[in-house]
C-alpha positions, 0 to 999 in steps of 0.5 A: 233521420239520425237517432239522437238521444240525450241524458240530462242529469241535474248537478245537485248531488252524487251520481245516482245508480239509477241515472247511470242505468239510464245513461247506459241504456241511451248510450247502447241504443244510440250506438246500435242505431248509429246515432248520437248521445247527447249530454245535457246538464240541467243546471237551472236550479242555481241554489242547489248546483255546484261545479263539483257535482257537474265534474262528478257526473263527467267522471262517473260517466267516464268510469262506466265507459261513456268517455269525454269526447265520445259524445256531444256536449255537455250542454248546459240548460241555463244557456238556453234561457232565451229559447225557453222564454221565446217559446213561452211567448209563442205559446201565449201569443198563439192563444195556447197559454194565458196568464194567471194571478192565483196564489197557491192558497187561492187554488187550494181554497177552490179545490173541492173533492172532485177537483184535480189541481188548478180549476182554470179560474183565469182562463178567460180573464184576459190578464196581461203579463205582469209581476207575480203572474204565472203563465199556464198552458191551455190544456185541450178540454176534450180528447186524449193524449196518447203516449207511444212508448217502447217500454209501456205500449200506449198509455192514454191520458184524458185531456180533461184530467190534465190541469192547465199547468204552469209553464213559466213562473211569476218572474218569467222563468220557464219551468222544467216541463217547458225548458225540457221540451225546448231543449230537446227540440233545439238539440234534435232529440228523436228518442227520450229514454228515461225513468218511469217517474217522468211518465206523468209529465209526458202527456203534458210535454207531448201537448207542448210539442204539439202546441209548438208545432214539432213532432214529439220524440219516441218515448221509452220509460224504463222501470223505476229502481227500488230497494229491498222494501220495493221503495224507490231508491232514495239518496237520503235513505239508500246507498245510491251514489255511483262514486261510492261503489267505485271508491269501495272497489267495484269494477266498472265492468261489473257495475255496468253489467249489473245495471243493465240487468235492472229491467232487462236480461240477455239471452239464455240462462245467464247474467254475467256476460261480456259488454259486447254481448249486451251491446248487441242484444239489448232491446228497449222493447224487451225491457220489463216495465215492472220496478227493478230491484237494486240488490246490493248483495247480488251486485257484490257477488257479481263484482267478486266474480269479475274480480276472480276472472281478472288476469292476476296482473290486471288484478294487481293493477286494479288494487294499486289505488287502494295500496298506494292511496291514489285518486279518490282512495284513502291512503292505507295504514302503511307508509308509501315506502313500506309498500313492497310491490313484489311481496304483494304480487306474491300473495295477489293470487291468494287474495284474489279469490277472497275478496268481493270488492277491491277495498278489502285488499287492505285488511288482507295484506296490511300485515305484510307492510306494517312494522307491527300487525294491527291486532284485533283484540277480539281475535287475540282473546279468542286465539290466545287461550290456555296453552297458547304460550306453550305452543308459541314457544314450540313454534318459535323453536321449530321455525328457527330450526327450519332449513327451508322457509317455504309454505310446505315446510312451515305447514308440516312443522306447525302440524307436528307442533300441534300434534305433540299437544293433541291439537289439529292444525286448525287449532294449532295455527290460530295463535300463530295467525293472530300473532303474525297477522293480527286476525283470525281469518285472512290469506292462507297462513303458510303462504303468508309466512313464506312471503313475510319472511323468517325474521319478521315472522319470528319477531312477531311470534316473540312479541306475541309471546312477551305479551302473554307473559 
């Protein structure tokens, strides 16, 4: 038997990090088993679906390493409407489903303290199909439904506690429960790996598999992903869009490494491991069923470690979209012809150790490519206190006289200027840094001045001195 797994997102918004985690788990499991990964777009909610959301899913999967052409699909659930209706008809004709004309208000009016959901009012009324009549599955009165789950063992559900649930609406369109089952049957899905939130639906779906005469798949319900308050991650409340992290400058390798740690851990006391190790070691039966905390601070630290581990040439290339404004990245504050690749390459090793996400490269190096620095007024007020004008005058004169414009000479020169005024280097360099870069923090000052060059450095120091008049 060939293992076939599926990832079945709905194109109704940005791509959720929890969905990305499930996609990766399915992808690895299929690869380990020599199986097939199937992508199915569940697009039957026409009111909420948009083509751009589907493209967003495909591009997000590309980014985390599940590339187009390497999997089967995408299939679209809406293409299987005929099969959905045919299955509903089979269940009705086989006595496993019946029509019901109860409205929601009718059901609520009959619901008592001991009644869970629908009470089976129409079970034996023998209603024929008709407008406004929903089709309900006839749940067995006795027995149990046992869900064999690779993560959760064997959750058991008493059938008498499962209501006769709707499988087709009053207009004849099948609901998610049935459509999902029929699609998995049609595509030969052998293993369903999905989030814990779907577990309550699983006994109902397993009953449908049984009623349709097909062996259910192997189930694996991985833990729900929660925020720091242990609430399920919400698109409305939390930062959950994979595209947002991508566009902020998180590396794909860091993101997928971190996502795979949500409920699972590699061997040994380590978390940052090569993808090849994750692919080899991941086991569904080792996934912790407890909720998994998506810690954005930890992800950020992860990403910083990955950035620092890049070869410098790869780091330069990774920063390029933020420096040139390509793809989905907003353009930087300088004009395209102002960007100097050689100048960036010179400071790249310095910047690489100081940023946690790639978008932070822009404020760290913008002083190199702008005609004038972007002055942080709070930083200016902090640095340009009494004595700043005198120090700038002395620094300008000393820098003008330098024979060699290199970081070591610049540092020694400003250190001497500061010492003459009873200032340590940290205090002496503050006005110079703000005058030249616009900020109080950033790349090492003297290496930055070396790359910026004598003329531009002196021009900015003189402009700052004029402003202090």
